[in-house]
N, CA, C and O atoms as a GROMACS GRO file, in nm:
protein
  372
    1MET      N    1  11.299  20.301  16.455
    1MET     CA    2  11.224  20.451  16.502
    1MET      C    3  11.236  20.421  16.664
    1MET      O    4  11.233  20.308  16.713
    2GLU      N    5  11.249  20.531  16.728
    2GLU     CA    6  11.258  20.589  16.866
    2GLU      C    7  11.168  20.590  16.967
    2GLU      O    8  11.088  20.681  16.942
    3PRO      N    9  11.144  20.544  17.053
    3PRO     CA   10  11.026  20.588  17.143
    3PRO      C   11  11.002  20.699  17.165
    3PRO      O   12  11.104  20.761  17.192
    4ILE      N   13  10.909  20.759  17.168
    4ILE     CA   14  10.829  20.870  17.201
    4ILE      C   15  10.866  20.889  17.387
    4ILE      O   16  10.865  20.788  17.458
    5GLU      N   17  10.891  21.004  17.437
    5GLU     CA   18  10.896  20.992  17.534
    5GLU      C   19  10.780  21.084  17.638
    5GLU      O   20  10.769  21.203  17.607
    6THR      N   21  10.724  21.052  17.718
    6THR     CA   22  10.647  21.119  17.764
    6THR      C   23  10.616  21.165  17.901
    6THR      O   24  10.570  21.081  17.978
    7THR      N   25  10.634  21.282  17.941
    7THR     CA   26  10.681  21.287  18.058
    7THR      C   27  10.533  21.380  18.107
    7THR      O   28  10.487  21.484  18.059
    8VAL      N   29  10.495  21.311  18.200
    8VAL     CA   30  10.400  21.349  18.331
    8VAL      C   31  10.439  21.485  18.451
    8VAL      O   32  10.490  21.443  18.555
    9PRO      N   33  10.430  21.561  18.448
    9PRO     CA   34  10.436  21.661  18.538
    9PRO      C   35  10.466  21.606  18.678
    9PRO      O   36  10.374  21.527  18.699
   10SER      N   37  10.546  21.605  18.782
   10SER     CA   38  10.532  21.533  18.907
   10SER      C   39  10.499  21.652  19.001
   10SER      O   40  10.533  21.765  18.965
   11ARG      N   41  10.442  21.636  19.106
   11ARG     CA   42  10.394  21.725  19.207
   11ARG      C   43  10.468  21.848  19.215
   11ARG      O   44  10.414  21.957  19.197
   12SER      N   45  10.590  21.834  19.241
   12SER     CA   46  10.690  21.917  19.269
   12SER      C   47  10.701  22.062  19.146
   12SER      O   48  10.689  22.184  19.154
   13GLN      N   49  10.729  21.962  19.035
   13GLN     CA   50  10.685  22.049  18.903
   13GLN      C   51  10.562  22.113  18.916
   13GLN      O   52  10.578  22.235  18.919
   14SER      N   53  10.453  22.081  18.924
   14SER     CA   54  10.318  22.144  18.900
   14SER      C   55  10.305  22.282  19.031
   14SER      O   56  10.230  22.379  19.026
   15LEU      N   57  10.394  22.250  19.130
   15LEU     CA   58  10.399  22.335  19.250
   15LEU      C   59  10.472  22.459  19.210
   15LEU      O   60  10.449  22.573  19.250
   16GLU      N   61  10.564  22.422  19.123
   16GLU     CA   62  10.685  22.546  19.084
   16GLU      C   63  10.648  22.617  18.983
   16GLU      O   64  10.720  22.714  18.961
   17GLY      N   65  10.542  22.598  18.900
   17GLY     CA   66  10.497  22.687  18.782
   17GLY      C   67  10.441  22.820  18.804
   17GLY      O   68  10.408  22.875  18.910
   18VAL      N   69  10.436  22.855  18.694
   18VAL     CA   70  10.341  22.998  18.716
   18VAL      C   71  10.235  23.012  18.765
   18VAL      O   72  10.157  22.917  18.756
   19VAL      N   73  10.199  23.115  18.826
   19VAL     CA   74  10.048  23.150  18.860
   19VAL      C   75   9.985  23.220  18.734
   19VAL      O   76  10.029  23.307  18.660
   20THR      N   77   9.858  23.146  18.738
   20THR     CA   78   9.798  23.232  18.564
   20THR      C   79   9.768  23.390  18.639
   20THR      O   80   9.777  23.425  18.757
   21LEU      N   81   9.728  23.463  18.518
   21LEU     CA   82   9.601  23.543  18.540
   21LEU      C   83   9.516  23.533  18.612
   21LEU      O   84   9.493  23.598  18.713
   22GLY      N   85   9.429  23.407  18.542
   22GLY     CA   86   9.312  23.400  18.649
   22GLY      C   87   9.351  23.346  18.768
   22GLY      O   88   9.312  23.427  18.851
   23GLU      N   89   9.399  23.265  18.818
   23GLU     CA   90   9.434  23.209  18.935
   23GLU      C   91   9.495  23.308  19.040
   23GLU      O   92   9.511  23.278  19.158
   24TRP      N   93   9.533  23.440  18.978
   24TRP     CA   94   9.591  23.561  19.041
   24TRP      C   95   9.459  23.655  19.105
   24TRP      O   96   9.456  23.734  19.200
   25MET      N   97   9.338  23.605  18.995
   25MET     CA   98   9.214  23.703  18.976
   25MET      C   99   9.126  23.619  19.124
   25MET      O  100   9.075  23.670  19.224
   26ILE      N  101   9.132  23.541  19.102
   26ILE     CA  102   9.070  23.459  19.192
   26ILE      C  103   9.150  23.476  19.326
   26ILE      O  104   9.074  23.513  19.416
   27THR      N  105   9.254  23.463  19.358
   27THR     CA  106   9.308  23.441  19.462
   27THR      C  107   9.301  23.638  19.531
   27THR      O  108   9.273  23.649  19.650
   28LEU      N  109   9.320  23.733  19.472
   28LEU     CA  110   9.301  23.895  19.513
   28LEU      C  111   9.140  23.861  19.555
   28LEU      O  112   9.115  23.853  19.675
   29LEU      N  113   9.037  23.842  19.462
   29LEU     CA  114   8.922  23.836  19.515
   29LEU      C  115   8.894  23.765  19.645
   29LEU      O  116   8.833  23.817  19.738
   30ILE      N  117   8.942  23.643  19.644
   30ILE     CA  118   8.902  23.588  19.830
   30ILE      C  119   8.997  23.674  19.899
   30ILE      O  120   8.964  23.694  20.016
   31ALA      N  121   9.108  23.731  19.861
   31ALA     CA  122   9.206  23.774  19.972
   31ALA      C  123   9.135  23.918  20.020
   31ALA      O  124   9.163  23.978  20.124
   32ALA      N  125   9.027  23.965  19.909
   32ALA     CA  126   8.939  24.105  19.976
   32ALA      C  127   8.805  24.067  20.026
   32ALA      O  128   8.710  24.144  20.008
   33ILE      N  129   8.792  23.963  20.084
   33ILE     CA  130   8.682  23.910  20.145
   33ILE      C  131   8.749  23.915  20.300
   33ILE      O  132   8.868  23.887  20.315
   34PRO      N  133   8.664  23.953  20.413
   34PRO     CA  134   8.702  23.981  20.536
   34PRO      C  135   8.684  23.838  20.631
   34PRO      O  136   8.578  23.778  20.617
   35ILE      N  137   8.765  23.794  20.707
   35ILE     CA  138   8.783  23.683  20.780
   35ILE      C  139   8.819  23.587  20.674
   35ILE      O  140   8.931  23.537  20.686
   36VAL      N  141   8.761  23.556  20.590
   36VAL     CA  142   8.822  23.440  20.468
   36VAL      C  143   8.908  23.474  20.442
   36VAL      O  144   8.973  23.378  20.401
   37ASN      N  145   8.986  23.594  20.434
   37ASN     CA  146   9.082  23.626  20.389
   37ASN      C  147   9.244  23.593  20.476
   37ASN      O  148   9.359  23.577  20.435
   38ILE      N  149   9.182  23.593  20.608
   38ILE     CA  150   9.305  23.535  20.671
   38ILE      C  151   9.315  23.392  20.667
   38ILE      O  152   9.417  23.327  20.642
   39ILE      N  153   9.183  23.342  20.697
   39ILE     CA  154   9.214  23.187  20.699
   39ILE      C  155   9.260  23.144  20.558
   39ILE      O  156   9.314  23.033  20.558
   40MET      N  157   9.252  23.199  20.450
   40MET     CA  158   9.305  23.122  20.309
   40MET      C  159   9.470  23.190  20.296
   40MET      O  160   9.554  23.126  20.232
   41LEU      N  161   9.501  23.309  20.355
   41LEU     CA  162   9.657  23.304  20.383
   41LEU      C  163   9.724  23.218  20.424
   41LEU      O  164   9.833  23.178  20.382
   42PHE      N  165   9.638  23.169  20.543
   42PHE     CA  166   9.714  23.076  20.615
   42PHE      C  167   9.683  22.939  20.516
   42PHE      O  168   9.786  22.899  20.462
   43VAL      N  169   9.585  22.876  20.488
   43VAL     CA  170   9.576  22.772  20.383
   43VAL      C  171   9.694  22.785  20.247
   43VAL      O  172   9.784  22.710  20.210
   44TRP      N  173   9.657  22.884  20.209
   44TRP     CA  174   9.788  22.919  20.111
   44TRP      C  175   9.948  22.925  20.161
   44TRP      O  176  10.042  22.869  20.106
   45ALA      N  177   9.950  22.989  20.255
   45ALA     CA  178  10.129  22.979  20.282
   45ALA      C  179  10.174  22.856  20.359
   45ALA      O  180  10.293  22.825  20.348
   46PHE      N  181  10.078  22.770  20.450
   46PHE     CA  182  10.126  22.645  20.464
   46PHE      C  183  10.059  22.509  20.425
   46PHE      O  184  10.092  22.402  20.478
   47GLY      N  185   9.943  22.522  20.307
   47GLY     CA  186   9.908  22.422  20.275
   47GLY      C  187  10.016  22.338  20.156
   47GLY      O  188  10.117  22.394  20.113
   48ALA      N  189   9.978  22.210  20.118
   48ALA     CA  190  10.111  22.132  20.078
   48ALA      C  191  10.039  22.176  19.927
   48ALA      O  192  10.128  22.196  19.844
   49ASN      N  193   9.927  22.193  19.881
   49ASN     CA  194   9.915  22.196  19.754
   49ASN      C  195   9.890  22.327  19.699
   49ASN      O  196   9.785  22.332  19.636
   50THR      N  197   9.961  22.441  19.704
   50THR     CA  198   9.997  22.543  19.672
   50THR      C  199  10.123  22.610  19.587
   50THR      O  200  10.229  22.630  19.645
   51LYS      N  201  10.111  22.637  19.479
   51LYS     CA  202  10.219  22.671  19.412
   51LYS      C  203  10.327  22.778  19.510
   51LYS      O  204  10.297  22.853  19.603
   52GLN      N  205  10.439  22.754  19.459
   52GLN     CA  206  10.550  22.821  19.527
   52GLN      C  207  10.532  22.988  19.548
   52GLN      O  208  10.527  23.055  19.652
   53SER      N  209  10.525  23.020  19.428
   53SER     CA  210  10.491  23.166  19.427
   53SER      C  211  10.368  23.227  19.517
   53SER      O  212  10.396  23.322  19.591
   54LYS      N  213  10.238  23.179  19.515
   54LYS     CA  214  10.162  23.186  19.605
   54LYS      C  215  10.170  23.188  19.714
   54LYS      O  216  10.131  23.280  19.785
   55ALA      N  217  10.239  23.053  19.764
   55ALA     CA  218  10.287  23.045  19.947
   55ALA      C  219  10.359  23.163  19.960
   55ALA      O  220  10.320  23.245  20.043
   56ASN      N  221  10.451  23.184  19.896
   56ASN     CA  222  10.533  23.266  19.917
   56ASN      C  223  10.487  23.442  19.948
   56ASN      O  224  10.532  23.520  20.031
   57TRP      N  225  10.378  23.461  19.840
   57TRP     CA  226  10.307  23.575  19.848
   57TRP      C  227  10.232  23.594  19.944
   57TRP      O  228  10.223  23.711  19.981
   58ALA      N  229  10.145  23.476  20.028
   58ALA     CA  230  10.059  23.490  20.131
   58ALA      C  231  10.164  23.498  20.265
   58ALA      O  232  10.140  23.572  20.361
   59LYS      N  233  10.291  23.406  20.257
   59LYS     CA  234  10.368  23.430  20.396
   59LYS      C  235  10.394  23.594  20.408
   59LYS      O  236  10.379  23.653  20.515
   60ALA      N  237  10.437  23.662  20.281
   60ALA     CA  238  10.453  23.759  20.325
   60ALA      C  239  10.342  23.874  20.320
   60ALA      O  240  10.365  23.994  20.333
   61SER      N  241  10.234  23.822  20.302
   61SER     CA  242  10.119  23.901  20.358
   61SER      C  243  10.080  23.896  20.484
   61SER      O  244  10.039  23.997  20.542
   62LEU      N  245  10.089  23.781  20.541
   62LEU     CA  246  10.086  23.748  20.703
   62LEU      C  247  10.168  23.812  20.768
   62LEU      O  248  10.126  23.862  20.872
   63ILE      N  249  10.312  23.833  20.732
   63ILE     CA  250  10.413  23.901  20.799
   63ILE      C  251  10.366  24.044  20.796
   63ILE      O  252  10.358  24.088  20.911
   64TRP      N  253  10.332  24.134  20.704
   64TRP     CA  254  10.282  24.226  20.700
   64TRP      C  255  10.166  24.289  20.787
   64TRP      O  256  10.156  24.398  20.843
   65ILE      N  257  10.081  24.181  20.776
   65ILE     CA  258   9.953  24.204  20.876
   65ILE      C  259  10.015  24.227  21.019
   65ILE      O  260  10.003  24.329  21.087
   66ALA      N  261  10.091  24.096  21.057
   66ALA     CA  262  10.159  24.086  21.201
   66ALA      C  263  10.200  24.216  21.209
   66ALA      O  264  10.147  24.278  21.302
   67ILE      N  265  10.296  24.294  21.127
   67ILE     CA  266  10.364  24.411  21.127
   67ILE      C  267  10.250  24.503  21.163
   67ILE      O  268  10.262  24.561  21.271
   68ALA      N  269  10.164  24.522  21.106
   68ALA     CA  270  10.039  24.644  21.107
   68ALA      C  271   9.985  24.628  21.241
   68ALA      O  272   9.993  24.729  21.310
   69ILE      N  273   9.926  24.513  21.300
   69ILE     CA  274   9.896  24.450  21.431
   69ILE      C  275   9.953  24.514  21.516
   69ILE      O  276   9.887  24.588  21.590
   70VAL      N  277  10.099  24.502  21.531
   70VAL     CA  278  10.206  24.536  21.631
   70VAL      C  279  10.209  24.696  21.634
   70VAL      O  280  10.210  24.766  21.735
   71PHE      N  281  10.210  24.743  21.489
   71PHE     CA  282  10.223  24.878  21.523
   71PHE      C  283  10.068  24.950  21.579
   71PHE      O  284  10.067  25.042  21.660
   72TYR      N  285   9.961  24.898  21.529
   72TYR     CA  286   9.856  24.970  21.574
   72TYR      C  287   9.816  24.950  21.720
   72TYR      O  288   9.733  25.014  21.785
   73LEU      N  289   9.892  24.848  21.756
   73LEU     CA  290   9.858  24.824  21.938
   73LEU      C  291   9.961  24.901  21.992
   73LEU      O  292   9.939  24.937  22.108
   74VAL      N  293  10.067  24.937  21.945
   74VAL     CA  294  10.183  25.041  22.037
   74VAL      C  295  10.109  25.167  21.980
   74VAL      O  296  10.065  25.226  22.078
   75VAL      N  297  10.078  25.227  21.876
   75VAL     CA  298   9.950  25.317  21.850
   75VAL      C  299   9.860  25.354  22.002
   75VAL      O  300   9.871  25.444  22.086
   76ILE      N  301   9.778  25.245  21.990
   76ILE     CA  302   9.646  25.255  22.080
   76ILE      C  303   9.707  25.265  22.230
   76ILE      O  304   9.638  25.329  22.310
   77VAL      N  305   9.835  25.206  22.281
   77VAL     CA  306   9.914  25.221  22.381
   77VAL      C  307   9.956  25.346  22.451
   77VAL      O  308   9.951  25.389  22.566
   78MET      N  309   9.998  25.386  22.340
   78MET     CA  310  10.088  25.557  22.326
   78MET      C  311   9.909  25.617  22.332
   78MET      O  312   9.903  25.671  22.443
   79ILE      N  313   9.834  25.624  22.297
   79ILE     CA  314   9.717  25.711  22.307
   79ILE      C  315   9.642  25.711  22.392
   79ILE      O  316   9.562  25.801  22.411
   80LEU      N  317   9.658  25.569  22.487
   80LEU     CA  318   9.580  25.540  22.602
   80LEU      C  319   9.666  25.594  22.724
   80LEU      O  320   9.618  25.653  22.821
   81GLY      N  321   9.774  25.570  22.710
   81GLY     CA  322   9.881  25.645  22.828
   81GLY      C  323   9.897  25.793  22.793
   81GLY      O  324   9.908  25.870  22.890
   82GLY      N  325   9.900  25.838  22.689
   82GLY     CA  326   9.830  26.004  22.683
   82GLY      C  327   9.731  26.063  22.744
   82GLY      O  328   9.730  26.172  22.800
   83LEU      N  329   9.606  25.949  22.724
   83LEU     CA  330   9.473  26.007  22.763
   83LEU      C  331   9.497  25.966  22.898
   83LEU      O  332   9.441  26.042  22.976
   84ALA      N  333   9.553  25.882  22.950
   84ALA     CA  334   9.563  25.872  23.136
   84ALA      C  335   9.662  25.957  23.171
   84ALA      O  336   9.633  25.989  23.286
   85THR      N  337   9.732  25.997  23.150
   85THR     CA  338   9.831  26.127  23.164
   85THR      C  339   9.777  26.257  23.205
   85THR      O  340   9.802  26.330  23.301
   86LEU      N  341   9.671  26.270  23.075
   86LEU     CA  342   9.609  26.391  23.072
   86LEU      C  343   9.504  26.377  23.184
   86LEU      O  344   9.501  26.485  23.243
   87PHE      N  345   9.428  26.300  23.231
   87PHE     CA  346   9.333  26.273  23.308
   87PHE      C  347   9.395  26.248  23.444
   87PHE      O  348   9.321  26.218  23.538
   88SER      N  349   9.509  26.257  23.458
   88SER     CA  350   9.555  26.210  23.583
   88SER      C  351   9.595  26.345  23.636
   88SER      O  352   9.602  26.374  23.756
   89PHE      N  353   9.628  26.450  23.504
   89PHE     CA  354   9.685  26.586  23.541
   89PHE      C  355   9.569  26.675  23.557
   89PHE      O  356   9.584  26.772  23.631
   90LEU      N  357   9.448  26.655  23.495
   90LEU     CA  358   9.314  26.752  23.510
   90LEU      C  359   9.239  26.673  23.678
   90LEU      O  360   9.153  26.713  23.756
   91SER      N  361   9.298  26.590  23.674
   91SER     CA  362   9.237  26.578  23.802
   91SER      C  363   9.293  26.598  23.914
   91SER      O  364   9.227  26.605  24.018
   92SER      N  365   9.445  26.611  23.909
   92SER     CA  366   9.529  26.653  24.021
   92SER      C  367   9.518  26.842  24.035
   92SER      O  368   9.568  26.912  24.123
   93ALA      N  369   9.447  26.881  23.932
   93ALA     CA  370   9.456  27.059  23.928
   93ALA      C  371   9.343  27.070  23.984
   93ALA      O  372   9.297  27.182  24.007
   0.00000   0.00000   0.00000
């Protein structure tokens, strides 16, 4: 009789597994809460106990947030510059 091999999933195998539908539902719920979402994105992106696909998603979300912040800052600077020019023009007239 051959011995039965029992394999216990290692930590790396469990972190490479598929994120279930329920896990995604909880993840998206938490991601919808202001301020908590930013903190949790950092935890998921750089934490040691997060599945790889969720970590990649969190990193991509943080990158998009950074891009949006830079875009909004550029737009605000352009608007303020335009207003300063307008006020300067009106005050000199």
